[in-house]
Each structure stands twice: as C-alpha cells, then as structure tokens.
N, C-alpha and C positions, 0 to 999 in steps of 0.2 A: 727488387727485394724491399726497399724502403717503402715503395708504393703499396705493396701487399701488407706490410706491417701497419702503415698508416690507415689503410682501409679497414683492417681488423680492429684497430683502436676506435675508429669512428663508429663502426658497427656496434662494438661493445658499449660505447658511451651512449649511442642512440637507444639501445635496448634498456639501458639502466638510467634513462633520463629522469631527473628528479621531478616530482610533482610540484606544482605551484598551488599552495594552500593559503587562502585568506580567510579572515574571520569577520562575520557580519553580526555583531551583537550590540545594537543601539541601546541607548539608555532606557527606552520604553519597554525593552524586553522583560518578560516575566519569567524568571528562572528560579526554581526552587531546588535547594540541595539538602542532602540528609546523609546519614550513615547507612551503609548497606553491608550486611555480613561482617561488621567490624571495620569496614573501610569508610573513612570520612570523606565528605565533599562530593558525594555521588549525586547525580541528577535524581530528582524525585518528581512524582506526579503533583500537579497543583492541588488536587483534592484527595481526601482520604477515600479508601475503597468504599463504594456505595453500600450503605448498610441495609437498605431495603429497596428493591427495584420496583418501579411503578407498575409493571405488568410482567407476569410470568405465566406462560402457557403450562397447564398441568394436565389437561385432557384433550383428546382429539387434535393433537398438535400436527399430525401428519395425514390429514384427510386426503383421500384420493382426489385427483383432479384430471380432467381430460386435457388440460393445458400442457401437461408434461408427458411425453412418450418415452418409456423406458424399456430396456432389454431385460432388466432384472427388477428386484424390489428396491425402487428408488436409486437404482444403479444404471450407469451407461445410458444417460437420458438426453433428450433434446426438448427444449421448450418450443411449443407449437401454439401458444396462446396469442391473442391479439395484443398489440402494444398501442398505447394512445397516440393520437395525432395531436401534437403540441405546437403552439405558436410562440415559443420562447424567444426566438431570434437571438440566440446567444453568440452565434458565430463559432461555436465549438463543434468539431467532429470527434467522436469518441469511439475508439476501437479497443475492444477487450481481447487481450492476448491469452488470458487465463490466469487463475489464482488472483494475484494483486497487480498484475502487469497490464498497463494501459498505454496506448498512444493517443495523444490529444493533439489535434491540428486546428489552428485558428483560420478564420476566413482570409487572413493576410498571408497564410502559408507557413506560419511558424509551426514547428513540430516539437512536442514535448513527450518525454518517455518517463512513466512512473514505475518504480520498483521492477525493473526488468530481470526476470529469472526464466531463461528459456529451457534449461535442462533440469538436472537434479541439484541437490545441495553440493557445495564445494567439498573437495576432499579434505580431511578423511571422513567427514560426517556421512557423505553419500555411501562410502564403503561400509561404514558401521551399520547404517540403516538397512543396507542391502542384505547384510548378514542377518540382521534381526527380522528381515522380511516385512518391512514396514516403511511408511513415509516415502515410497517411490511412486512416481506418477507417469502418466503418458506425456509425451513431449507437448509443450505448449505451442501455440500458434507462433510461427517464426516471422522475423522481418527479413526482407530481401536486402541485399547489399545496397541497392539504390535507396531504399527507405532509410537505412542506417545513415547513409551519407547526408540525408536531409534533416537529421535530428539537430535541433538547436540546443536543447538542454535535457539532462537526465536528472531526475529527482528521486532520492531514496528516503523512505520514511524511517527506517531503523536498520540495525545491522544483523537482525536474525537471518538465518540461512535461506529461508523461503522468500525473503524480500531483497537480498543482496548477495550476488554471486560474482566472485572475482573473475572467473573465466568469461563471463558475459561482458564484463568491462573491457577485457582485452579484445573481445570480438567487436564491441561498439567503437573502441578506439578513443583517441584523445582530441578529436575535433570538436565535439560538443562541450558545453559548460556542464559541470557537475555541481549540483546544489544538494547539500547534505546537512544533517544535524551536527551540532557542536560535538567535537571529539571523534568524529567519523573518519577524518582524512587519513589517520594512521593505518586504517584497515585497507586502504587502496594498494594495489600493486604498483611498483614503479613503472613509469611509462610516459612522463610528461603530461599528466592530466591536470587540467585547470579546475580546481576544487574551491568552492565557497562553503565554509561551514557557517551555519546560521542558527541563531537563537530563536526561541518562540517570539513571534510577531516581528521578526526581522523581515525585510523585503528587499527585492532586487529587481530592477527593470532590465528586461531584455527585449529590445525592439519595441513593439506595440503592446507588450504584455508585462505586467508587474507580477512577480512571484512572491507570495507571502508564505512564511513558515509558521504554522500554528500548532497549538498543543494537541496531544493525544493522551489517553490514560493507558499507559503500557509499561514496558521495561526494556532493557537491552542487555545482551550478552552474546559472546561469540565463541561459546564453548559447548560441549556436548551435554553437560549436566547443569541446568540453571541453578542459580543461588549459591554456588559452592566456590566460585573462583573469583580471582582478583579483578577481572574485567567487567563484573556486574555493574551496569548503570554508569560506566565511565563515558559512554556516548549517549547523547540525547536521542529522543524519538519524537515523532509528530506527524502532522499532515500538511498538505499544501493547498493553497488557494491561488488559482490563476485569475487575474483581473485584467480585462481589456474592454475599453469603450463602455465602462459602467456595467459590464456583465461579468459574472463570476462562476468559476467551477471549483469544487472542493473535492480533493482526494483525501480520505480520512486516515489512510494507513491502518495498521492494526490498532485497535483501541477497545477498551471497555467503556461502559456508559458512565458519564460523570457530568458535572456542571460545566465542563469545558465546552460542550456543545452549545449551551446557552450563551457562553462568552463569545464564541465565534459568530453565532447568529446575531448577537447584539452589535458586534463590531462591524459586520458587513451589511447588516440590515436584511439582506435576502441573498441566498445562494441559488443561483439559477439552475445549476446542474450539480448534483451530489453523487459522488461515487463512494458508496458506503458498504462496509463489510457485513455479511450475515453469517460467515463461517471463517475460520473454525469457531463454532458456537458452543456454548455451554450445554452439556447434556447430562442426563442422570448419572452416567458413568464417569464424567469428568471430575477432576479434583475440584474442591470448593473454590480455590483461588482462581480457577480458570475464567469464571465469568467476570472477575474483577478487571481482566485485561482483554476480553473478547466479548463483543456484543452478541446477544441473541438476535434472531430476526425481529422479535417484538421490541427489543431495546433500540434497534435501528429505526423502527417506525416512530418511536417516541422521539429519538434524536432528530429525525427528519422534520418533525414539527418545530422543534426548538431551533433548528437551523433555518427554518422557513424556506425549505427546498422547493424549487420549481418543478423538479423531477428527480427521482432517485434511480440510479443504476446500481443494483446490488452486485457484489462480487464475493469470491472465496469458495463458492461451490463449484462443481463442474467435473468433467471427465479428465481434466488435467490438474485436479487439485490433489493435495497430499492427505486430505481427510484427517486432520489433526484435531481430534475431539469430536468429529462428525460421525453420525451413524453410517451414512453412505455418501456417495458422491453428490447426490441431489437432495438429501433430507432437509437441509437448511432452506432450499428453495420451496419445497413442499410446505415447510413450516411458515415461511414468509407469506405465501399465498393464502394459507389458512388464517393466519393472524391478521393479514390485511383485510380479510372479510369479517373476522370476528370484531375487530376494532373499528369497522366502518371508516377506514383510513381514506382521507380525501386528497392526499398528496400522490400524484401519479407515479407508478412504478414502470420503468422501461427495462424489460428483462432481455438480456442478450445471451446467446450461446457463444462459446469461445471462438474467437476469430471474426465475429460479427461487428459491425460498426453502425453508428447512427449520427446524424447531424441535427442539432437543435437550433 
C-alpha cells in the first residue's frame, strides 16, 4: 500500500514539475518600455510606427503567373516555379512546416525549431474561432517522434496564438532548450521545461551555434481581444539569428517594417539566409494599424535589401495558413512575385511549399 501511495506521489510530482527559467539580459540589450492601455512599464517597439512606407502596391498587385498552380482563385495552390541555384555554403537546411513554423538543421547536426504550431489555436480561442467560422486551417506538416527527439532548441518569437501553442510544447517535451522573449516563461505549462528568457541582442551559445535574439516591430497579448486587457505587451517580441562558422540565418517573426531591419543588417553585416514574413499582410480591407505590425510583400523586399540577405525564404501564406488579413491562401505570394518583378529585385527568392526543405 505504501508503495502504491509513493508511486502516486512521484507520478503527481513529475507531472507538476516546476520549470527552470533563467534571464539573459546583458547590459548591451536595447529595451524600450512605455505605458499601454493605462498600464506602465510595458515593452514597446524601438521605433514609432512608420509614417510613410517606401513602396506600396496600388495597381496590378495580383497579376496572374504560371509559377503558381491553384484549384481556385489564388486558393489551394502549389508553387511550381523555378528556384535559383545558390552557392551560399551556409551549412543550414531549412524545412518549412507551414505558417511561421520552421525546422533548421546545421551541417553539424544541430536542429532548431522556430514557432511550432502544428494544430489550431489553444483552447478556448480555437473553440471561439470555430464558432465564428474563421481562423481555422488545415493541419500543418508534422514532425515525427524521431525528429522531435533530435531537437536541440525551440525558439518562440512572441506569445500570439498562431506562433505559440501550449499543447505543442507538451508534445515536444522538456528535453530541448526553450529560448523565448522576456516575460514569456509564465505562459508555459508546468512540466520541467528549461527556459531562457532573452532581451533584444542577448545571445546564447548552444554547441557550434550562437543564438541571438533581435528586435521586431510588433506587440504581444494572450487574450481574444487585443488592446483591452492587462497582459498587453507584458512579454517581449522579436526575431532570431542563428550564427555558426561566420554564417547567419535570420527568422524575423511577425513584424512590421521599421528601422530595426537596418539595425540588424548593420550589426551582422550580412544575413546569409532570411526567413521573412509576407503574410498576414496589409490589404485594403485590413484596419489601418495592421500594416504597422505586419509587412506587406513589398515591405519584405525593402527589408531584405537593408538586411543584405543572401537569399529570402518567404512565409505566412499557404494551404495551412490562417489567412489573417489575407485575401486568400496564396494572394501574398502572388503579390510578392509581382512586386519582385516591378521592383527589379536583385536578392534571390527561394519559394517553398509547406513541408518542403532546402539546403544552402
């Protein structure tokens, strides 16, 4: 009987194991705080909302292209165009799982996971959106149990539901390191997770790779209606740079266009591989504030020059996207291809379908 009770206690304690949370906020970190909705000391973007964007597509933004094959009008599509052959020799293999989720593997075998969300939003938001008949998506490309066991670190850009899903954390488990923005750890479920909260321009070495947390121009909240509740901007947001053997990969996270792209480009000199969002993008039907925190495809092309990208892999569109602000599943990709042509862009685009991967 004592053995049964002891086993039950051990099982209960194991399930409720406390997380280990450490803070990485060196003196060189650039953090800005402000008041939000009457609450003081909240995180704030480094720069004011951009008053006038360098380029805005106004006509012929969604020109037909034989590079994309669709079942409907820019819906249920597959990219069939040619991708460039590049000699970057970065040592990074990039697999796009869908929306903002990526697996990045280094030549040495290290494996990193960005913003994993394999299913829908966490409860109760998934239930609310299902009732509203919106923001539901097809399942994203999944990882096998063997692939999950090989993950060295998981990085989250911010706490919004389409980038951070608690049920997926339980699926991934507590073996990898979790690197997150400041103020993020309290949103994790209990389970003995090793969490490092990081300030902008903090860095952490894992094996042969140094991981840098860098700014984005966005916001954070973990509630159903933005801008109305106490958790607004209590957790930071940002992007991630992987650096190994002098080569770099940048995952931008959700962001609007601002001078932070120039700052990142100046700091690292060149970004060999850029994973940049083109959706959810601002459209005519979106609220005016939406472009402040989400890049259009043309904003992304401008940012790529400022980052000095060796190649850009766009993300956010797709058959497993939530279409938040988008016209259709692939409208942003149509717009990107058209603006790439209109602007005579010289930075290579490498366009993936969900589940595909490439080694540079």
